[in-house]
N, C-alpha and C positions, 0 to 999 in steps of 0.2 A: 258526050258531055260529062266532064268530071268536076265535082265540087270538092275543093281541097281545103281542109283546116290545117293551119300551120302553127305549131306550138314552138316558138323561137326561144332559144337560150343562147348563152354566150358562145358556146363551142359547136353546138349542133341544133338541128331543127327536126322535130317529129312531125311528119306529114301523114295525115289520114285522109284518103280520098274516097269519095262515094260516086259510083257509076250510076247516073240518073236513069239509064235504060234498063239495067239489070238489078240495081239495088245492092250490088256487091260492094264491100269495103275492103281496103287494103291499107297497110301501115308500113312506113319505112322511116328510119332515122338517118338523116343526111348531115355530113359535116358542113359547116358554114362557109367554107371557102368557095370562091366563084366557080372554079372548075367543077367541083362536086355537085353544086346546086344546078349548074347549067346542064351537066350530063344527066342528072336525075330528071329534070323537067323536060328535056328534049326526048326522053324515052317514054313519055306519057302521050297518049293520043288525045288531042284536044277536041273542042275548045276547053280551056281550063278556066275555072272560076274559083278564086282563092280568097281566104280571109286569114288575117294574123292579128295578134294583139300588139298594142303599142308597148315599147320598152326602150332600153338604152340603145340597142343596136338595130331597132326595127326599121328606121329610115334607110340604113345602109343595106340591110337584107332586101328591103322593098325595091330599091333601085337596081339591085343585082338581078332580081328575078322578074321584075315587072313585064319585061318584053315577052316572056313565055306565056302570059295570061291574056285572055280576052277581057277579064276584069279581076283586079286584085285590090282589096280594101284593107285598111288598117283600122282597127276598132279599139275603143276604150274598154278594158276588161270590166270596169264597174257598170257599164251599161248593158253588158251581156250576162254576167253572173250575179252582180249585186251582192249584198251582204246577208240577205235572208234566204236565198235559194239554197236548198240542201241537195247536193249532187252525189252523195254517197262517197265512195272512194275517189280521191283526186289523183289522177295520173295524167301524164302528158298525152297519152293516146285518147283518153276520155275527153280532155280539153279540146284536142284537135278534131275529134268526131263531133263534139258539140258545135264547134265553129262551122264545120262542113254542113251540118244539118240546118243551122240557122241561115247560112248563106243560101242554101237551096230554097228555103221558105221565104227568103227576102226579109228577114227580121233584123238585119244588121244595119247600124247607122255608121257610115264611114267617117273617119277623121280626115281633116285637112293634112295633106302631106307636103311639107315645105320643099321648095326646090333647093338645090345645093347652095346657091347664093344666100337665100334667106336663112338656111340652117347655119351657114358660116357666120352671118351677122349676129344671129342669136347666140352663138358661142361667144362672140366678142362682148356683146352687151351684158349677157348673164355673168360673164367673168368679172366685168366691171362692178356689177351689183354685189356679187359675192366678195370681191376685194374690199369694197366699202364696209361690208358686214364684218369682215375679218379685222379691219382697222378699228371699228367700234368695239368689237369683242376684246381686242388687246388693250384699248384705252380703259375699258371697264375693269380688266384684270389689274392694270397698274393702279387705278384709283382705289380698288379694293385692298391692294397690298399697302398703299400709303395710309389708307384709313385705319388699317389694323395697328399702325404705329402712331395714330393720333394726328396724321397729316391729312387735312381735308382740302381737296381741290375745289375751289369755288368758281372755277372757270374751266374752259376746255383745255386739255393738256396740249392740244395742237396749236393753241394761240401763243403769242409772244409771252404773255404772262405765265401761261401754262408751262412753256419750255423753261422759263426761269425757275419755276417751282420745281421742276424735275431736277435741275442742277442743285438747287438748295437742299432737296430731299436726300441727296446722296450723303450729306454730312450727318444726317440724323438716323440713318438706317444701320443696324448691326451687320456683321460680316455676311452671314448666309442670306439674309433678306436683301442685302445690297447686291449679292451675286444674282439672285433671282430677278431683282429689279432691272439690272443691266441686261439680262437675257430678254426680258419682255420689251425693253426699249429697243434692243437690236432687232427683234422680230417686228416691232411696230414700224421702225424706219424702213425695213425691207418691204413690208406690206404697203406703206405709203408710196414707195418707189414703183411698185407694180401697179398700184391704183393710178398714179400719175401717167405711167407709160400707156396704160389702157385708155385713159382719158385723151391723151394726145392722138392715139390711133383713131379713136371715135371721131374727134373733131376733124381729122384729115379726111375720113371717109364721108362724113356728113357734108363737108364743104363741096364735095363733088356729086352728091346724090340729089336728084331733082325732088324726090318725095320729101327728103329731109329739109331741103330749102323751103319747100312749100309749108311744112309744119312749123318751121322756125319763124315764120311770119306771124305766128300767134304770140301775143305778148307773154314774156317770161318763159318761153319754151326754147331751150338750148339744144346743142348738138346731141348730148346724151339722151335726153328725153325723146327727141325726134327720131333718133336711130332705134331706140327701144320700141317705139310705136311702130315704126316702119318694119322692123324685123318680126315682131310678135304678131302683128296683124297679117302680114303677108299680102295676099291678094284681097283687096277690099271688096271685090265683086262676089266673094263667097258669102257676104252678109247682105240679105235682101233689105233690111231696114236697120236703123240705128239701135232699136230695142234688142236685136240679136247681138250687136256689138256690146251693148251694156251688159247683157247676160254673160258674154264671153269674158268680160272684164271682172265678173263677180260682183257687180254693183246692183243686181236685181234681187229682190227678196224671194225666198222659197214660198210657194203657194200651196195651201192645203184647202181643198174644196170638197164638200159633201152636201149634195142637194143645193139648198139656197145659202148655205153657210160657207163663207170664204174667209180664211185666216192667212195673213201674211206673216211669215216667220223671219228668221235671221237671213243675212245675205248668203247667197249660194256660194258654197266653198269649192264646188267643182268649176274651176275657172283657170284662166291664165294668170298665175300669181305674180309673174314679173311685170306684166302689163298693168295689173291692178296696183302694184307697188308704185310705179312711176306716175300713174294717173292720180292716185290719192296724194302723193307727194307734191305734184304740180298744183293740184287743187288747193292744198294748204298754202302754198306760196302765193298763188294768185289772189287768195282771199286776204292776204296780208300786204299786198302791194300798196304803195303810197299813192301811185297815180290812179285816177278813176278808170274803171274798166267794167264791162258787163258782168264778169265773174264775181268781182267784189260786190257789185250791187246785188247779185243773187244771194251771195253769202249773208249779207246783212238783212236782206228781206226774209231769209229763212231761219235766222237765229231764234226767232220766236218759238220754233219747234226744237230748239237745242242746237248746240254747236256741231255735234256729230252729224245730225240731219242736214244742217246747212252745208257742211263740208261735202257730204254725199251728193247734195243737189248740184254743187259746183262741179263735182267730178262727172256727173251724168251730163251736165250742160257741155262740159269740155269734150266728152265723147261724141255728143251730137254734132258739135262743130267740126271735130276731126273727121267724122263720117261724111259730112257734107263736103268738106274741102277735098278729101281723097276721091269722092265720087265725081265731083265737078271739076277737079284739078284747078280750083281757084284759090288764090291767096286769101289771107285773113281779111275779113271785112266786118267791122264791128256792127254795121247797120243791118247785117243779115243774121246776126246771132240768134235773134228771137223770131225770125221770119219763117213761119211754118210753111209758107208756100215754097220757099227755097228748099226746105227740107224735103217736102213732098216731091219736088222736081228731081232731087238727088236720088230718091228711091227708084224712080223710073229709069234714071240714066244707067 
């Protein structure tokens, strides 16, 4: 029985394995191509139990070598090493050995590894989020340039009035500033084209996906929000209760307890930031809807504690609804939104 710690980098992987029967350790550096990895692990006498840290190419390496292991886990480095642990000299070999020892002692908490379809959808939805951020950044650059010449945009530059302001501004800018201005406008138009193309692809996929259609039955939830939720959550059955999903979204506070004293701090930053982004965004829009809905009622009921707290309450309520719907595979039903019995039933399902 061998416990193997894998320190994965872009071009190679350092493997440190521990023989449970003899206590001997061995180290080898292996290129990350499929043939080299397969040849290396085929040469080891099993069963093999391995651990590797999450990273840019960790899912790809995991899928290439998983079949050689009796158990292979991917872990979050922050949960293993933390920021306060002093390990002395840091080398790839020491990191791999640390993973092997913790794997042997059963101290590692494995991460969820998305399947290929889920990872592919995440690539699409995250690109759409980042494209929107690029558009926002370019708009801010253009507004900043115009403001430096006394031209203040009192509306969005993407609106009809804003586009008219862009054309009028060209007559008021000096030569070099005009050249930079035109470059920013060209980049903005390209970014908008990319954003629109990604949006069309998302709508096409969501229209054929059963989970997305289920989520889109919630008021004010469109194709983009539904596909992000579907991709970032993955398998809903990995969450035993909706509180775990709330924590995964980063909407639960950090807890500090000592004896009888309990202090609740800021929201947990160790979360899925893409899922948190769309949930908060959707909670804001639901709170501002003209039509009466349970989310809007929650928002106004909680505003006595502040608008931010009210917004977080709506976000948590939305997560609870999503959890119940994905567990039970039932469409939106406003009468069940505050039904605790329905929620308890979904935990068991």
